[in-house]
C-alpha positions in Angstrom: 73.3 -131.6 58.8 70.5 -130.9 61.2 68.5 -127.7 60.5 67.7 -125.7 63.6 64.1 -124.5 63.7 63.3 -120.9 64.6 60.7 -120.1 67.2 58.0 -119.3 64.7 58.5 -122.7 63.0 58.2 -124.5 66.4 55.0 -122.5 67.2 53.5 -123.4 63.8 54.4 -127.1 64.2 52.8 -127.1 67.7 49.6 -125.5 66.5 49.5 -127.8 63.5 49.9 -130.9 65.8 47.2 -129.6 68.1 44.8 -129.1 65.3 45.5 -132.6 63.9 44.9 -134.2 67.3 41.6 -132.4 67.7 40.5 -133.4 64.2 41.6 -137.0 64.9 39.5 -137.0 68.1 36.5 -135.6 66.3 36.7 -138.3 63.7 37.5 -141.2 66.1 34.7 -140.4 68.6 31.7 -141.6 66.4 33.5 -144.9 65.6 34.4 -145.6 69.2 30.9 -144.7 70.3 29.4 -147.1 67.8 31.7 -149.9 69.0 31.0 -149.1 72.7 27.2 -149.1 72.2 27.3 -152.4 70.2 28.9 -154.2 73.1 27.2 -152.5 76.1 24.4 -153.8 78.3 20.8 -152.5 77.7 20.4 -150.5 80.9 23.3 -148.0 80.5 22.4 -147.6 76.8 18.8 -146.7 77.7 20.1 -144.3 80.3 22.4 -142.6 77.7 25.6 -143.4 79.8 27.7 -145.0 77.0 30.4 -142.8 75.5 33.5 -144.4 74.1 33.9 -147.3 76.4 31.4 -150.2 76.7 29.5 -150.5 80.0 29.1 -154.2 80.7 29.4 -156.7 77.9 26.6 -157.9 75.6 26.7 -159.7 72.3 23.0 -159.9 71.8 22.9 -157.4 68.9 25.6 -159.4 67.1 23.9 -162.7 67.7 20.7 -161.2 66.3 22.2 -159.7 63.2 24.3 -162.7 62.3 21.2 -164.9 62.2 19.4 -162.7 59.7 19.2 -164.1 56.2 19.2 -160.6 54.6 22.8 -159.9 55.9 24.3 -162.8 53.9 22.4 -161.9 50.7 23.3 -158.2 51.2 27.0 -159.0 51.6 27.0 -161.2 48.5 25.3 -158.6 46.4 27.6 -155.8 47.6 30.7 -157.8 46.9 29.5 -158.5 43.4 28.6 -154.9 42.8 31.9 -153.7 44.2 34.2 -156.1 42.4 32.4 -156.1 39.0 31.7 -152.4 39.1 35.3 -151.5 40.0 36.8 -153.7 37.4 34.6 -152.3 34.6 35.1 -148.7 35.8 38.9 -149.1 35.7 38.8 -150.8 32.4 36.4 -148.4 30.6 37.9 -145.3 32.2 41.5 -146.2 31.4 40.7 -147.1 27.8 38.8 -143.9 27.3 41.4 -141.8 29.0 44.2 -143.5 27.0 42.4 -142.6 23.7 42.0 -139.0 24.8 45.7 -138.8 25.8 46.9 -139.8 22.3 47.4 -136.7 20.0 46.8 -138.8 16.9 43.2 -139.7 17.9 41.0 -137.8 15.4 38.0 -137.2 17.6 40.0 -136.3 20.7 38.8 -132.7 21.0 35.2 -133.7 20.3 35.0 -136.3 23.1 36.9 -134.1 25.5 34.3 -131.3 25.1 31.5 -133.9 25.2 32.7 -135.3 28.5 33.4 -131.9 30.0 29.7 -130.9 29.3 28.5 -133.8 31.4 30.4 -132.4 34.4 28.2 -129.3 34.4 24.9 -130.5 33.3 22.9 -133.6 34.4 19.6 -135.1 33.4 18.1 -135.2 36.8 16.5 -138.0 38.9 13.3 -138.4 36.9 14.9 -138.5 33.4 17.6 -140.9 34.7 14.9 -143.2 36.2 13.0 -143.2 32.9 16.2 -144.0 31.0 17.1 -146.9 33.3 13.5 -148.2 32.9 13.5 -148.0 29.1 16.9 -149.8 29.0 15.3 -152.6 31.0 17.8 -152.3 33.9 15.3 -152.0 36.7 15.6 -154.9 39.2 18.8 -156.2 37.6 22.3 -156.3 39.1 23.5 -154.2 36.1 21.7 -151.2 37.4 24.1 -151.0 40.2 27.2 -151.5 38.0 26.8 -149.9 34.5 25.8 -146.3 35.5 29.0 -145.9 37.5 31.4 -147.2 34.9 32.3 -143.8 33.5 32.9 -140.6 35.3 34.1 -137.5 33.3 36.2 -136.4 36.3 37.9 -139.8 36.5 38.6 -139.8 32.8 40.3 -136.5 32.9 42.4 -137.5 35.9 43.4 -140.7 34.1 44.2 -138.8 30.9 46.4 -136.3 32.7 48.3 -139.2 34.4 48.8 -141.0 31.0 50.0 -137.8 29.4 52.7 -137.4 32.1 54.2 -140.8 31.2 57.3 -140.6 29.0 56.2 -140.5 25.3 59.5 -142.2 24.4 58.2 -145.5 25.8 55.2 -145.5 23.5 57.3 -144.4 20.5 59.8 -147.2 21.0 56.9 -149.7 21.3 55.4 -148.4 18.1 58.8 -148.9 16.4 58.8 -152.5 17.7 55.4 -153.1 16.0 53.2 -152.8 19.1 49.7 -151.4 18.6 47.8 -149.1 21.1 46.1 -152.0 22.9 49.5 -153.8 23.5 51.0 -150.5 24.7 48.1 -149.8 27.0 48.3 -153.3 28.5 52.1 -153.8 28.6 53.4 -150.3 29.3 50.7 -148.0 30.6 49.0 -150.2 33.1 52.2 -151.4 34.9 53.1 -147.7 35.3 49.7 -146.7 36.7 49.4 -148.9 39.8 49.0 -146.0 42.2 46.3 -144.5 40.0 44.4 -147.7 39.7 44.7 -148.5 43.4 43.5 -145.1 44.5 40.5 -144.8 42.2 39.7 -148.4 42.6 39.5 -147.9 46.4 37.4 -144.7 45.9 34.9 -146.7 43.7 34.8 -149.7 46.1 34.0 -147.5 49.1 31.5 -145.5 47.1 29.7 -148.6 45.8 29.8 -150.3 49.2 28.2 -147.3 50.9 25.7 -146.7 48.2 22.0 -147.2 49.0 20.1 -144.5 47.2 20.4 -146.1 43.7 19.2 -149.4 45.2 16.3 -147.6 46.8 15.3 -146.2 43.5 16.0 -149.1 41.1 15.7 -152.3 43.1 12.5 -153.5 44.6 13.6 -157.2 44.9 15.2 -157.7 48.3 17.4 -160.6 46.9 19.2 -158.0 44.8 19.6 -155.3 47.3 23.1 -154.5 48.7 24.1 -154.7 52.4 23.5 -151.0 52.9 19.8 -151.4 52.3 19.8 -154.1 55.0 21.6 -151.6 57.2 19.0 -149.0 56.4 16.1 -151.2 57.3 17.7 -152.0 60.7 19.0 -148.5 61.7 16.2 -146.3 60.3 13.0 -148.4 60.1 13.5 -150.8 62.9 10.6 -150.8 65.4 11.9 -150.4 68.9 9.3 -152.9 70.1 10.4 -155.5 67.7 7.1 -155.4 65.8 9.0 -155.0 62.5 10.2 -158.6 62.8 6.7 -160.0 63.5 7.4 -161.0 67.1 9.8 -163.7 66.3 12.2 -165.4 68.7 14.9 -162.8 68.4 12.4 -159.9 69.0 11.1 -161.6 72.1 14.7 -161.8 73.4 15.0 -158.1 72.8 11.8 -157.3 74.6 12.9 -159.5 77.5 15.9 -157.2 78.0 18.6 -159.4 76.4 19.7 -156.5 74.3 18.7 -152.9 73.5 17.6 -151.9 70.0 20.7 -149.7 69.7 22.8 -152.8 70.4 21.3 -154.2 67.2 21.7 -151.0 65.2 25.3 -150.3 66.2 26.2 -154.0 65.7 24.9 -153.8 62.2 26.9 -150.7 61.5 30.1 -152.5 62.7 29.4 -155.6 60.7 28.9 -153.6 57.5 31.9 -151.3 58.2 34.5 -154.0 58.9 35.1 -155.2 55.3 36.0 -151.7 54.0 38.4 -151.1 56.9 40.2 -154.3 56.0 40.9 -153.1 52.5 43.0 -150.1 53.4 46.2 -151.8 54.7 46.7 -153.7 51.5 46.8 -150.6 49.2 48.1 -148.0 51.7 51.5 -147.8 50.0 49.8 -146.8 46.7 47.2 -144.5 48.2 49.3 -141.5 49.2 51.0 -141.3 45.9 47.8 -141.9 43.9 45.7 -139.4 45.9 48.0 -136.5 44.7 47.2 -137.3 41.1 43.9 -135.5 41.1 45.7 -132.3 42.2 46.8 -131.6 38.6 44.3 -131.9 35.8 44.7 -130.7 32.2 
């Protein structure tokens, strides 16, 4: 049976649609502008004429960036940090949350309060740096992985999700002789795919876009993620090409083969593409999993 909408409902839907279209345009414009600038000719870029459509066609920025050794090393490091960090985060967080979700765990209240305190009080940048240094993590790949393994907020969200799962499943498994580790692996994990997909995606995106920790803790360029490479290009790149010591690519830029903004925006696109490719594979889990954090206990 089709429900007939009253006038006020139609007005509300129309206003809602208009607001969503405006928000979509606001969010799409920067991305379209980056793409347009990366493919445009130098002259219209210098004149500030490029908006959301390329003016001319120029691949000089992409040719430059794909020849840089730092890009491949940055990609490799970022992939390692994302995959290893996400795996450890999901593993440690789910194990911790499962323990806190079990009423028979003796130290459940103590660790719950302990984790909650960390949500309101932090050590600060200098104490954190000293701790990282004393642990011997400076200039190691682990400094980009271990600090992000546990988040109190994530633990509480995971705990709430585990508590909402039918207790009868665990009780029947206990009666069949299964221990908590078997129950976590054989029952809890298969029922938590939306949760793992959503927070795994959040962690991957956060790790891929992270550059501040690398700026603080990594001075060796062979360990720096791709975002540090992007930072060097976009922020510290000398418009005259002097930052690259007058090499062949710089001379091409100075001869008008491409504009510095071609290079900067091409770098943004190259760094952004891998993350955009991840979403279609976990989209079916994302909407369901994103609602999990709305209820916390």
